[in-house]
C-alpha positions as CSV (number, residue, x, y, z in Angstrom):
1,M,30.1,21.2,7.2
2,S,30.7,24.7,5.8
3,N,34.3,24.6,7.0
4,L,36.1,21.6,5.6
5,S,39.6,22.6,6.8
6,D,38.7,21.9,10.5
7,T,39.2,18.1,10.8
8,A,37.7,17.8,14.3
9,S,34.4,19.2,13.3
10,L,34.5,17.3,10.0
11,G,34.7,14.0,11.8
12,A,31.9,14.9,14.1
13,G,29.8,16.0,11.1
14,I,30.4,12.8,9.2
15,A,29.5,10.8,12.3
16,V,26.2,12.7,12.7
17,A,25.3,12.3,9.1
18,F,26.1,8.5,9.2
19,V,23.9,8.0,12.3
20,A,21.1,10.0,10.8
21,T,21.3,7.9,7.6
22,I,21.1,4.7,9.7
23,Y,18.1,6.0,11.6
24,G,16.4,6.9,8.4
25,L,17.0,3.5,6.9
26,M,15.7,1.7,10.0
27,T,12.6,3.9,10.1
28,A,11.9,3.3,6.5
29,N,12.3,-0.5,6.6
30,I,10.7,-1.1,10.0
31,V,7.8,1.4,9.9
32,C,7.1,3.1,6.6
33,I,7.4,0.2,4.1
34,P,5.2,-2.2,6.1
35,I,2.5,0.5,6.6
36,S,2.5,1.3,2.9
37,T,2.2,-2.3,2.0
38,K,-0.8,-2.8,4.3
39,L,-2.5,0.4,3.0
40,K,-2.0,-0.7,-0.6
41,K,-3.6,-4.1,0.1
42,R,-6.6,-2.5,1.9
43,L,-7.1,0.0,-0.9
44,K,-7.2,-2.9,-3.5
45,E,-9.7,-4.8,-1.3
46,Q,-11.9,-1.7,-1.0
47,L,-11.8,-1.0,-4.7
48,L,-12.8,-4.7,-5.4
49,V,-15.7,-4.5,-3.0
50,K,-16.9,-1.3,-4.6
51,E,-16.6,-2.9,-8.1
52,I,-18.6,-5.9,-7.0
53,A,-21.3,-3.7,-5.6
54,F,-21.3,-1.5,-8.7
55,Q,-21.6,-4.6,-11.0
56,G,-24.4,-6.0,-8.9
57,L,-26.4,-2.7,-9.0
58,L,-25.9,-2.5,-12.8
59,S,-27.2,-6.0,-13.2
60,V,-30.2,-5.3,-11.0
61,Q,-30.9,-2.2,-13.0
62,Q,-30.7,-4.1,-16.3
63,G,-33.3,-6.6,-14.9
64,E,-31.1,-9.6,-15.0
65,N,-32.1,-12.9,-13.4
66,P,-31.1,-12.9,-9.7
67,R,-29.4,-16.2,-10.0
68,L,-27.4,-15.0,-12.9
69,I,-26.4,-11.9,-10.9
70,I,-25.2,-14.2,-8.0
71,E,-23.2,-16.3,-10.3
72,K,-21.6,-13.3,-12.0
73,L,-20.7,-11.8,-8.6
74,H,-19.3,-15.1,-7.4
75,G,-16.8,-14.8,-10.3
76,Y,-15.1,-12.0,-8.3
77,R,-14.2,-14.6,-5.7
78,H,-11.1,-15.6,-7.7
79,Q,-9.9,-12.0,-7.6
80,I,-10.4,-11.8,-3.9
81,L,-8.5,-15.1,-3.3
82,A,-5.7,-14.0,-5.7
83,N,-5.1,-10.8,-3.6
84,E,-4.5,-12.8,-0.4
């Protein structure tokens, strides 16, 4: 595209740029965006599982009643269902 006075090469350059843009858009929408969406969802799920385990360990360390710990950790069920 360095020589804009040559119309034959200008048309070919524009065509190549257009096709490359279309391929880029298709790749992004068909491959990259769905993969990133799945990765974000899995990351949120993993963080929630780690948070539940952490809260359970803290409760055990503080000597809370096991039934109270179970009820507290069941409260995270709403967050899990909201993420689905």
